[in-house]
C-alpha positions as protocol buffer text, in pm:
chain_id: "A"
residue {
  index: 1
  type: MET
  ca { x: 2024 y: -360 z: -341 }
}
residue {
  index: 2
  type: ALA
  ca { x: 1705 y: -398 z: -140 }
}
residue {
  index: 3
  type: PHE
  ca { x: 1461 y: -683 z: -185 }
}
residue {
  index: 4
  type: ASN
  ca { x: 1094 y: -717 z: -93 }
}
residue {
  index: 5
  type: THR
  ca { x: 1158 y: -1044 z: 93 }
}
residue {
  index: 6
  type: GLY
  ca { x: 1079 y: -993 z: 459 }
}
residue {
  index: 7
  type: TYR
  ca { x: 826 y: -712 z: 423 }
}
residue {
  index: 8
  type: ARG
  ca { x: 539 y: -730 z: 670 }
}
residue {
  index: 9
  type: VAL
  ca { x: 193 y: -616 z: 559 }
}
residue {
  index: 10
  type: TYR
  ca { x: -80 y: -492 z: 792 }
}
residue {
  index: 11
  type: ILE
  ca { x: -434 y: -361 z: 743 }
}
residue {
  index: 12
  type: CYS
  ca { x: -653 y: -156 z: 975 }
}
residue {
  index: 13
  type: GLU
  ca { x: -996 y: -319 z: 999 }
}
residue {
  index: 14
  type: THR
  ca { x: -1167 y: 19 z: 1038 }
}
residue {
  index: 15
  type: ALA
  ca { x: -1224 y: 235 z: 729 }
}
residue {
  index: 16
  type: GLN
  ca { x: -1023 y: 559 z: 717 }
}
residue {
  index: 17
  type: GLU
  ca { x: -1198 y: 814 z: 498 }
}
residue {
  index: 18
  type: ALA
  ca { x: -986 y: 1119 z: 590 }
}
residue {
  index: 19
  type: ASP
  ca { x: -616 y: 1179 z: 525 }
}
residue {
  index: 20
  type: LEU
  ca { x: -394 y: 1081 z: 817 }
}
residue {
  index: 21
  type: ASP
  ca { x: -62 y: 1217 z: 938 }
}
residue {
  index: 22
  type: GLN
  ca { x: 209 y: 994 z: 1086 }
}
residue {
  index: 23
  type: ALA
  ca { x: 61 y: 1010 z: 1437 }
}
residue {
  index: 24
  type: GLY
  ca { x: -283 y: 924 z: 1297 }
}
residue {
  index: 25
  type: PHE
  ca { x: -149 y: 617 z: 1117 }
}
residue {
  index: 26
  type: GLU
  ca { x: 52 y: 507 z: 1421 }
}
residue {
  index: 27
  type: ALA
  ca { x: -256 y: 530 z: 1645 }
}
residue {
  index: 28
  type: LEU
  ca { x: -448 y: 275 z: 1437 }
}
residue {
  index: 29
  type: THR
  ca { x: -490 y: -89 z: 1535 }
}
residue {
  index: 30
  type: TRP
  ca { x: -333 y: -323 z: 1277 }
}
residue {
  index: 31
  type: VAL
  ca { x: -389 y: -685 z: 1174 }
}
residue {
  index: 32
  type: GLU
  ca { x: -108 y: -861 z: 989 }
}
residue {
  index: 33
  type: ALA
  ca { x: -177 y: -1017 z: 650 }
}
residue {
  index: 34
  type: THR
  ca { x: 60 y: -1313 z: 628 }
}
residue {
  index: 35
  type: ASN
  ca { x: 188 y: -1497 z: 320 }
}
residue {
  index: 36
  type: VAL
  ca { x: 172 y: -1190 z: 93 }
}
residue {
  index: 37
  type: GLY
  ca { x: 354 y: -1256 z: -234 }
}
residue {
  index: 38
  type: THR
  ca { x: 316 y: -929 z: -425 }
}
residue {
  index: 39
  type: LEU
  ca { x: 300 y: -561 z: -328 }
}
residue {
  index: 40
  type: PRO
  ca { x: 144 y: -280 z: -535 }
}
residue {
  index: 41
  type: ASP
  ca { x: 327 y: 18 z: -679 }
}
residue {
  index: 42
  type: ARG
  ca { x: 338 y: 307 z: -436 }
}
residue {
  index: 43
  type: GLY
  ca { x: 490 y: 650 z: -397 }
}
residue {
  index: 44
  type: GLN
  ca { x: 399 y: 976 z: -563 }
}
residue {
  index: 45
  type: SER
  ca { x: 393 y: 1075 z: -926 }
}
residue {
  index: 46
  type: GLN
  ca { x: 230 y: 1356 z: -1118 }
}
residue {
  index: 47
  type: ASP
  ca { x: 140 y: 1391 z: -1482 }
}
residue {
  index: 48
  type: GLU
  ca { x: 305 y: 1665 z: -1684 }
}
residue {
  index: 49
  type: LEU
  ca { x: 61 y: 1932 z: -1792 }
}
residue {
  index: 50
  type: THR
  ca { x: 145 y: 2147 z: -2093 }
}
residue {
  index: 51
  type: TYR
  ca { x: -11 y: 2455 z: -2250 }
}
residue {
  index: 52
  type: PRO
  ca { x: 123 y: 2586 z: -2580 }
}
residue {
  index: 53
  type: THR
  ca { x: 134 y: 2966 z: -2596 }
}
residue {
  index: 54
  type: LEU
  ca { x: 173 y: 3192 z: -2897 }
}
residue {
  index: 55
  type: ASN
  ca { x: 459 y: 3399 z: -2760 }
}
residue {
  index: 56
  type: ASN
  ca { x: 636 y: 3197 z: -2485 }
}
residue {
  index: 57
  type: GLY
  ca { x: 646 y: 2842 z: -2616 }
}
residue {
  index: 58
  type: ILE
  ca { x: 505 y: 2566 z: -2399 }
}
residue {
  index: 59
  type: ILE
  ca { x: 424 y: 2630 z: -2035 }
}
residue {
  index: 60
  type: LYS
  ca { x: 467 y: 2317 z: -1821 }
}
residue {
  index: 61
  type: GLY
  ca { x: 319 y: 2228 z: -1486 }
}
residue {
  index: 62
  type: LYS
  ca { x: 233 y: 1936 z: -1264 }
}
residue {
  index: 63
  type: GLY
  ca { x: -101 y: 1758 z: -1271 }
}
residue {
  index: 64
  type: PRO
  ca { x: -287 y: 1579 z: -994 }
}
residue {
  index: 65
  type: LYS
  ca { x: -90 y: 1356 z: -760 }
}
residue {
  index: 66
  type: ASN
  ca { x: -109 y: 981 z: -812 }
}
residue {
  index: 67
  type: TYR
  ca { x: 1 y: 761 z: -522 }
}
residue {
  index: 68
  type: GLY
  ca { x: 13 y: 435 z: -716 }
}
residue {
  index: 69
  type: SER
  ca { x: -199 y: 129 z: -764 }
}
residue {
  index: 70
  type: GLY
  ca { x: -150 y: -239 z: -820 }
}
residue {
  index: 71
  type: ASP
  ca { x: -213 y: -573 z: -661 }
}
residue {
  index: 72
  type: PHE
  ca { x: -162 y: -745 z: -331 }
}
residue {
  index: 73
  type: GLU
  ca { x: -141 y: -1120 z: -384 }
}
residue {
  index: 74
  type: VAL
  ca { x: -202 y: -1329 z: -74 }
}
residue {
  index: 75
  type: SER
  ca { x: -182 y: -1705 z: -33 }
}
residue {
  index: 76
  type: ARG
  ca { x: -518 y: -1872 z: 28 }
}
residue {
  index: 77
  type: LYS
  ca { x: -356 y: -2139 z: 245 }
}
residue {
  index: 78
  type: GLY
  ca { x: -456 y: -2150 z: 611 }
}
residue {
  index: 79
  type: THR
  ca { x: -613 y: -1898 z: 844 }
}
residue {
  index: 80
  type: ASN
  ca { x: -515 y: -1539 z: 776 }
}
residue {
  index: 81
  type: LEU
  ca { x: -695 y: -1262 z: 966 }
}
residue {
  index: 82
  type: GLY
  ca { x: -531 y: -993 z: 753 }
}
residue {
  index: 83
  type: ARG
  ca { x: -651 y: -1157 z: 430 }
}
residue {
  index: 84
  type: ASP
  ca { x: -999 y: -1182 z: 583 }
}
residue {
  index: 85
  type: ALA
  ca { x: -987 y: -808 z: 666 }
}
residue {
  index: 86
  type: MET
  ca { x: -885 y: -738 z: 304 }
}
residue {
  index: 87
  type: VAL
  ca { x: -1189 y: -933 z: 181 }
}
residue {
  index: 88
  type: THR
  ca { x: -1413 y: -727 z: 410 }
}
residue {
  index: 89
  type: ALA
  ca { x: -1253 y: -400 z: 292 }
}
residue {
  index: 90
  type: ALA
  ca { x: -1284 y: -505 z: -73 }
}
residue {
  index: 91
  type: ASN
  ca { x: -1660 y: -546 z: -28 }
}
residue {
  index: 92
  type: THR
  ca { x: -1699 y: -174 z: 53 }
}
residue {
  index: 93
  type: GLU
  ca { x: -1651 y: 157 z: -128 }
}
residue {
  index: 94
  type: LEU
  ca { x: -1441 y: 290 z: 162 }
}
residue {
  index: 95
  type: ASN
  ca { x: -1072 y: 371 z: 207 }
}
residue {
  index: 96
  type: TYR
  ca { x: -865 y: 146 z: 432 }
}
residue {
  index: 97
  type: ALA
  ca { x: -519 y: 199 z: 578 }
}
residue {
  index: 98
  type: ILE
  ca { x: -234 y: -40 z: 495 }
}
residue {
  index: 99
  type: LYS
  ca { x: 106 y: -48 z: 665 }
}
residue {
  index: 100
  type: LEU
  ca { x: 418 y: -194 z: 504 }
}
residue {
  index: 101
  type: VAL
  ca { x: 720 y: -253 z: 726 }
}
residue {
  index: 102
  type: ALA
  ca { x: 1053 y: -310 z: 553 }
}
residue {
  index: 103
  type: PRO
  ca { x: 1303 y: -566 z: 684 }
}
residue {
  index: 104
  type: ASP
  ca { x: 1573 y: -299 z: 727 }
}
residue {
  index: 105
  type: ALA
  ca { x: 1571 y: -220 z: 1100 }
}
residue {
  index: 106
  type: VAL
  ca { x: 1914 y: -201 z: 1261 }
}
residue {
  index: 107
  type: SER
  ca { x: 1995 y: -189 z: 1631 }
}
residue {
  index: 108
  type: GLY
  ca { x: 1860 y: 129 z: 1789 }
}
residue {
  index: 109
  type: TYR
  ca { x: 1643 y: 229 z: 1491 }
}
residue {
  index: 110
  type: THR
  ca { x: 1294 y: 160 z: 1363 }
}
residue {
  index: 111
  type: ALA
  ca { x: 1233 y: -3 z: 1026 }
}
residue {
  index: 112
  type: THR
  ca { x: 1130 y: 192 z: 719 }
}
residue {
  index: 113
  type: THR
  ca { x: 750 y: 207 z: 728 }
}
residue {
  index: 114
  type: GLU
  ca { x: 515 y: 297 z: 446 }
}
residue {
  index: 115
  type: TYR
  ca { x: 156 y: 394 z: 513 }
}
residue {
  index: 116
  type: LEU
  ca { x: -105 y: 370 z: 239 }
}
residue {
  index: 117
  type: ARG
  ca { x: -472 y: 464 z: 243 }
}
residue {
  index: 118
  type: GLY
  ca { x: -700 y: 364 z: -40 }
}
residue {
  index: 119
  type: LEU
  ca { x: -957 y: 132 z: -191 }
}
residue {
  index: 120
  type: LEU
  ca { x: -930 y: -245 z: -219 }
}
residue {
  index: 121
  type: SER
  ca { x: -1125 y: -451 z: -471 }
}
residue {
  index: 122
  type: GLY
  ca { x: -1148 y: -820 z: -538 }
}
residue {
  index: 123
  type: PRO
  ca { x: -1037 y: -1070 z: -459 }
}
residue {
  index: 124
  type: THR
  ca { x: -989 y: -1250 z: -784 }
}
residue {
  index: 125
  type: TYR
  ca { x: -847 y: -1599 z: -791 }
}
residue {
  index: 126
  type: PRO
  ca { x: -599 y: -1646 z: -1076 }
}
residue {
  index: 127
  type: GLY
  ca { x: -587 y: -1984 z: -1241 }
}
residue {
  index: 128
  type: GLY
  ca { x: -275 y: -2176 z: -1320 }
}
residue {
  index: 129
  type: GLY
  ca { x: -129 y: -2521 z: -1337 }
}
residue {
  index: 130
  type: ALA
  ca { x: -56 y: -2782 z: -1077 }
}
residue {
  index: 131
  type: ASP
  ca { x: 263 y: -2602 z: -971 }
}
residue {
  index: 132
  type: GLN
  ca { x: 89 y: -2266 z: -911 }
}
residue {
  index: 133
  type: ALA
  ca { x: -3 y: -2142 z: -566 }
}
residue {
  index: 134
  type: SER
  ca { x: -366 y: -2075 z: -486 }
}
residue {
  index: 135
  type: ILE
  ca { x: -382 y: -1700 z: -425 }
}
residue {
  index: 136
  type: ALA
  ca { x: -629 y: -1420 z: -367 }
}
residue {
  index: 137
  type: ARG
  ca { x: -547 y: -1107 z: -569 }
}
residue {
  index: 138
  type: PHE
  ca { x: -666 y: -772 z: -437 }
}
residue {
  index: 139
  type: SER
  ca { x: -643 y: -459 z: -654 }
}
residue {
  index: 140
  type: PHE
  ca { x: -541 y: -153 z: -454 }
}
residue {
  index: 141
  type: TYR
  ca { x: -607 y: 208 z: -556 }
}
residue {
  index: 142
  type: ASN
  ca { x: -390 y: 425 z: -335 }
}
residue {
  index: 143
  type: ASN
  ca { x: -522 y: 768 z: -234 }
}
residue {
  index: 144
  type: GLN
  ca { x: -255 y: 857 z: 24 }
}
residue {
  index: 145
  type: TYR
  ca { x: 110 y: 764 z: 74 }
}
residue {
  index: 146
  type: LEU
  ca { x: 340 y: 842 z: 366 }
}
residue {
  index: 147
  type: LEU
  ca { x: 699 y: 715 z: 388 }
}
residue {
  index: 148
  type: VAL
  ca { x: 855 y: 711 z: 735 }
}
residue {
  index: 149
  type: GLU
  ca { x: 1231 y: 668 z: 725 }
}
residue {
  index: 150
  type: PRO
  ca { x: 1410 y: 482 z: 1008 }
}
residue {
  index: 151
  type: GLU
  ca { x: 1415 y: 681 z: 1332 }
}
residue {
  index: 152
  type: ALA
  ca { x: 1625 y: 639 z: 1644 }
}
residue {
  index: 153
  type: ILE
  ca { x: 1427 y: 446 z: 1905 }
}
residue {
  index: 154
  type: GLY
  ca { x: 1338 y: 662 z: 2202 }
}
residue {
  index: 155
  type: SER
  ca { x: 1381 y: 994 z: 2024 }
}
């Protein structure tokens, strides 16, 4: 079983309005957002489309792609250049690239890397009691998703 503990989260400080391929994502300059406590849903899903016909029953198809959405929650404690970049991105109507690096690298291979490109909004600051962490919550609306499986280093 895999756990989210150990994931590293990065944001590109420059808006990315066009779709990117793997080389395009890898060419970006990244700033790490530290002390991230929650990751958004990501991946690809599609709605089922149906059309009932008179003579052939129901015809089914796939609807538009949805790459996920959800929240990044980031601790407000201390200096965090990545969190600051998220605040800047959230104050625009532009798409920004996010990189998630899984803690699964083994000797001779890269880690699983997920690239996202979408809109950030927020932050909101959830309340709570004395035992709750002070966090900034950013909603993320993902418009592109690319999963890069581990690759042999040097290949």
